[in-house]
N, C-alpha and C positions, 0 to 999 in steps of 0.2 A: 211483489218487490223483494221480499225476504228470500224467495226461491231464486230470484235472479242474482242477488248478492251471493247466496250460497254457491250457486253454480260458478260464479266468477272466482270465488275463493278456491273452489275445488280445481278449477282450470289452472289457476296460478300455482297451486301446490303441485299439480301434475306437471306443469311446464318446468317448475323448479326441479322436480325429481328427474325429468328427462335431461335437463341441463347438467345436473350434478352427476347423473349416471353416465352421460356422454363424456363429461370431463374426466371421470374416473376411468372409463374405458381407455381413454387416450393417454392416461398417465402411465405409460409403459417404461420399462428399462431396457436399453439397448447396450450391448457389450462390444468392446473393441479390444483386440489383442494384436499387436504388430506382428507377432510370430505365428498367428493362426493361419490356417490355409485359406480362410475366407468362407464364412458360412452365412446364415440368415440373421445373425446378431441377437438371437433371442436367449442365449445363455453363454457362459464362459466357454463351454465346449464347442459352441457353434458361432463364436464371435466373428464380427467383421474384422478385417485386417487394416482398416483405415477409418479415420474419423468422419470423413465426408459421407461415406456410405451410411453411417449411423445417423447423421443429420438428415439425410434424404429419407431414411426410414421413419423418422419421427412424424407424429401426426401434424398435419397442417391445419387441423380444426381446433386449435387451442383457443380456450376461452380465458383471455388474459386476466379478466377481473373476477373470474369465478372458479376456474378449475386448476388443478395442479399441472405442472409441466411434465412432459416426457423427460426422462433422464438418460444420459449417456455415461456409462462407466468405462473409463479407459485404463487399461492395465499399464503398469510401468513399462517403459521401453523407449525405443527410438522411432519417431514417426517423421520420416523424410518426405518433404513435399516437393512436388513438381508444379502444383497449382495451389493457390490459396484455399483455405477452408471457408466456404461460404455458409454463414450461420444466418438463416433467414426465417427462423421460427422461434417462438417463445419456448425455449428449452433450457435445461441445465446440463452442462458438460463438465463432469468431474474427472480429474486425473488423480493418480496416486493409489491405485489398487494393485494388489499382488496377484489377483486372479482367482481367489478363493472366497471372496466376501459375499455375504448374502444381505448385508445392510450397508448403506453408504456411511454409517457411523463407524464402521470397522476399518475404513481406509486410513492409510498413513501417508499423506501426500509428501511429507518432509523426507521420509526414508525410501519411498517408492517413486523415484524420479521418473516423470513422464515428460519426455523431451519432444517438442514439436520444432523441427528444424527447417527453416526456409532455404537453407543452403546458399545464402547470400544471393538468391536469384528471384525469389517470390515472397510476397507478403504472407504472413502465417494465418491470420484470421481477418475476415471481412464480415462485420456484424451489422445486420439491418433489421434486427428485432431486439426486444428487451430481454436478451438471453443472459445467462450466467455462465462465466468461464471460471473454473475453480480448480486450482491445484496443478498447474502446468509450468514447465520450464520452456519459455517461448524464446527461441534463439535464432539468430542469423536470418531473420526476415529482411526482405529488401523491397522497397517501393521505388522502382525505377521511374524517374521523372514524375513522381507522384508522392502522396502523403501516406504516413502510417506504415512504417516498415514491419513492426511486429503485429499491431492490431489497428484496424480502422473501424471506428464505431460511427454509424450513420443511421440513427433512429431517434426521432423526437420522442420525448416522454409520452406515455399513454396514460391518460387520466381515467381513473375508475371512480365515477361519481358516487356509487353506492358505498364505497369505502373511503372516499375523500383522500385518494392516494394515487401517486404517480408510479407507474412501472417504468423502470429504466434498465439499461444494460449494467451488469455488475461484473467486475473483474476482482477475483479474490485469491489470496494464497498463491500468487504466481511469481516466478522469477523471470523477468523480462530483460534479456541481455544480448548485447552485440547485434542489435537490429539497426537498420539504416534506412532513412528516407532521403531521397535526393531533393525532395521539397521539405515538408515540415512533419514533425512528430515522429522521431525515430522509433520510440517504443510504442506509443499510442497516439493516434490522431483522433480527436473527439470533435465531431461536427454536429453542433446543436443537440447533443444527446444527454447532457446532465448525468453522466455515469457515476456510479459509486465504485471507488477503487480502494480496496482494503487489504492490508497486510501483504503488500507486494514489494519486491525489490527490483529497482531499475538500475542496471549496471552496464556501463560501457555502450550505451546507445548513442546514435548521432543523427543529426539532421540540420538542415539550414537554420531552422528555428524550432526550439523545443526539442532538445536532444532526447529527453525522457518522454515528455507528454506535450502535445500542442492542443489547446482548447480554442475552438472558434465559436463565438456566440453561444457559450455553454456555461453551466454552473455545476461543475463536478464537486463531489464530496470525496476527498482524498484523506485516508486515515491510516495510521500505523504503517507508513511506507518508508522505504529507504532508497535514497537516490545517490548513487556513487559513480563518479567518473563518466558522466554523460556529457555530451558536447553539442553546442550550437556552433556550426562551422562557418557560416557566411558572415563576412564583415559588415554587410549592409542590411542584415536582417534585424528583426526586433530582439533576437537573442534568446536567452533563457537556456542555459546549459541543461538544466533538469526539466523546467516547466516554462512554457510560454503561453500566456492567455491573451487573446486578442479579440477585441470588439464585443462589448456588452457581456463580459464574463463575470459571474458572481461566484457563489459556492464557498467552500471552506477547505483548509488544509490543516489537519490536526495530528499531533503526535508523530511528526515525520522528521527524518534526519537527512540533511543535505551535506555531502562531503565530497570534495575533490571534483566538483563539476566545473566545466569551463565554457566560456562563451567568447567567440571571436568578435563580439560587439558589446552588447549590454547584458547585464543580469547573469552573473556567473552561475547562480542557482535558479533564480526566478526572474522573469521579465514580464511586465504588464503593459498593455496598451488598451486604453478604454476598458479597464478591468477593475473589479471591486471585490476583493476576496478577504475573508477572515483567516488569519494565520495564527494558530494557537498552539502553544507548547511544542514548538519545533526547535531543532538545533541545526545551526549553519556553521560550518567550519571548513576553512581552506578551499573555498570556492573562488574562482577567478574569472574576471571579465577584462577584456582588453580596454574597453572604454570606461564604464563606471557601474557601480552597483554589484560589487563582488558577491554579495548575498542576494539582494533584492534591488531591482530597478523598476521604476514606474514612470512611463511617459505621460499618461493621462489617467486620472482616477487615483488608484493606489490601494494598498492593502491596509487592513486593520490588524496590527501585530500586537500580540499579548502573550506574556509568559514564555518568551523565546530567548534563545542564546544565539548571538551573531558574533563570531570571534575568529580572528585571523583570516578573514576573507580579503581579497585583493581586487582593485586598489582601495576600496572602501567597503563599508558594510551595506549601507542603504543609500540609494540615489533616487530622489523624487523630483521630477521636473515641474509638475503642476499640482497644486493642492486646492482643496476647498475647506470650508469650515468644519466638515465632518470626515472627509477622506483625505489623506490617510491618517492614522495615528499609531504611535508606538507606546505601549504601557507595560510596566512590570517586566522589563526585559533587560538582559545584559548585553550591551552593545559596545564593542571595542571602539574607543575614541569618544564614546558618549553619544547620546541622542536626546533631544528635547522631548518631554512627555511626562507621563505620570509614573513616578517611582521607578525610573530606569536607573541602572547602575553601570559602571565601567570598571569591572574587576575580573581578573583571570578566573574563568569558571572552574578551574582545577579538574579537568577531565582525568579519568582514571589512568589512561595510557594513550595519550594522543600520539599519532593519528589513528591508532587501531581501535581503541575503546573510548567512546565518548560518553560513557556513563559518568556521573559526578562522584567525586570523592565525598565522604561524609562531611568534611569540613568546608565544602565549597560555599562561596558566598551566594550561589544560586539556590541553595537548599532553604526551603521555607521562606522565600522572598518573592514568590509570585502572588497571584490572587486566586482565591477559590471561585470568584464570580465568573461564570461562563467557562470554567475549566472542564476538561473531559473527566470521566469517572475512572479512567485507567490511563497508564502510560503506554509507550510503544511496545513494551514487553508484556503488558497485561497486568502489571502491578496496580492495585487500587490506588486512586488519588482521592484526597490528599493523604499523605503520611506525615507524622511528626518526625521529620528527618533529622532535626537537631536535638530531639529529646527534651525540649524545653516545656513540654506540656501544651503547646499551642499547635494545632494541626493546620498547616498552611501548604498549599500547592507549591512545588518547586518550579523554577524556570527550566525550559528545555523539554526534550522528548522523553527524558528518563526521570522518574521519581526515585528519591532515595528514602529507604526505610532505615530507621535508626537500629540497624541490626549489625552484628558482626558476622559477615559471611564466612570468616575463617574459624569461627568457634564451633568446630566439628564435634567437640566433646560436650557441648552445652553446659559448661561449668562457669560461664559468665566472663571468661577472659580468653585471649588468644596467646598461647604460650607454646612451650616445647612439645607438649603432647599433641597439639593441633598441627604443629610443623611436621611431626612424624607422619600424621595421616596424609598431609599434603604431599610430602616427599614420596610417599608410596605410590601416589598417582602421577607424579610429575614425569613427563615424557610420554605418557600413554597417548595413542592416536586412535583407539578403538572404543572410546567411552560410550556406554549406554547409560550407566549411572556411575559417574566419577565425582566424588565430593569436591575435588579441586577444579572441575570444569565449570567455572563461574559464568563464562560467556556462552555456554551451551553449544559450542562448535565441535564437540565430540573429541577434543583433545585437551591436554593439559600442558600449556606452554608458557611463554613469557608474559602474555597478556593476563593469564590467570595468576602468575606469580606476582604481577603488579598489584592485583586485587588483594591477594593474601598479605603482601608486604604492607599495604595500607592499613590492614587490621592488626598486624602483629604488634603485640605489646599492649593492646587495649585491655582494660580491666573493668569496663563499664557496660559490657554487653548485656542487653535485656534477655 
């Protein structure tokens, strides 16, 4: 009996070793360079010249619950599409390389723009596996008489019982802009996939419903994303200039900013139908709906809103048609015109420089007036939460996507005040457009202009800098 048990243990160890070895063998790196002549993809010098060839080269024997994925490293450049990129394997596709890296940690996706262009004729990505897309500018994709102009995600979560974990598709560090769907989901269409979407910008996308994202029977996690100037175009649709979630959608939206989105029906920023979502520490401003719910509209179900700012949306901030005893609610939020709920306020949030910069000024009524319960650990910029933004000795989370630290950003000389010596430092940077490290580039957009001047002016004259 003991011998039989020992043999079983040895067999399991052997099997585990084979699985691990097999998974390791298939964890290859494939290289893509748009300017390459087209090689076998095994090095920068022999890179593929298109992403689809690299996807095809990846192993199809992925072990989703046990082994690492194959990786595709894509050099910065312009990738023009005549057909959508079909991602049907458990792989990671990274953009943002300069073509010399030997480790993925060396890439700089922000400065090495990797542009995938659908040329307003084809969808950019069609994802049917729990793949990861990280570090791309996904532009001008088009879904003709279909859903998902930029990205279509169609993969149910894969449950790994040994880890008690679900593998899902992930979209990270992407700029998703000017994509169009003739049906729904201009930027992303999510079909029963529960994706995780992190640190992405959705700009100028359009669709019948869900200009930025359309979720269908899905529970996405959306974190640290910016939605600007997206449109829901059809008067009779559910709407949602930025996001439309329809039919048994749950999930969460955290540390996100919604600005200048429009709907030709309901929900200038977000529209829900039979959807139940947690919305925490988000900022809504200047979104517009033709019917109602300039910021948020809910037909059935509704969101749970906490630590949010909803200000200057048209024609109203929140429109809820049907409610229950638990859904929806609004708590610890700044809502223009007021809203019933726990510790909500109706005060000008005092943005730094609306409509350009929606950070909060240090004296904003939204500083230290949220709740720490259930709040995220960071804000949209990565600043730790909570901070003692008003310097009263009590550390409380702010309302909105941005946390305020009780700091003087303009105290360049670190002498505790913002005076003429600091002004001289700022003036030396003012007008620069080539910043790598400019002390006056507060919004980190690589130039020092009027928005940075507004930040400095808000600090000028302070003598209480920590």
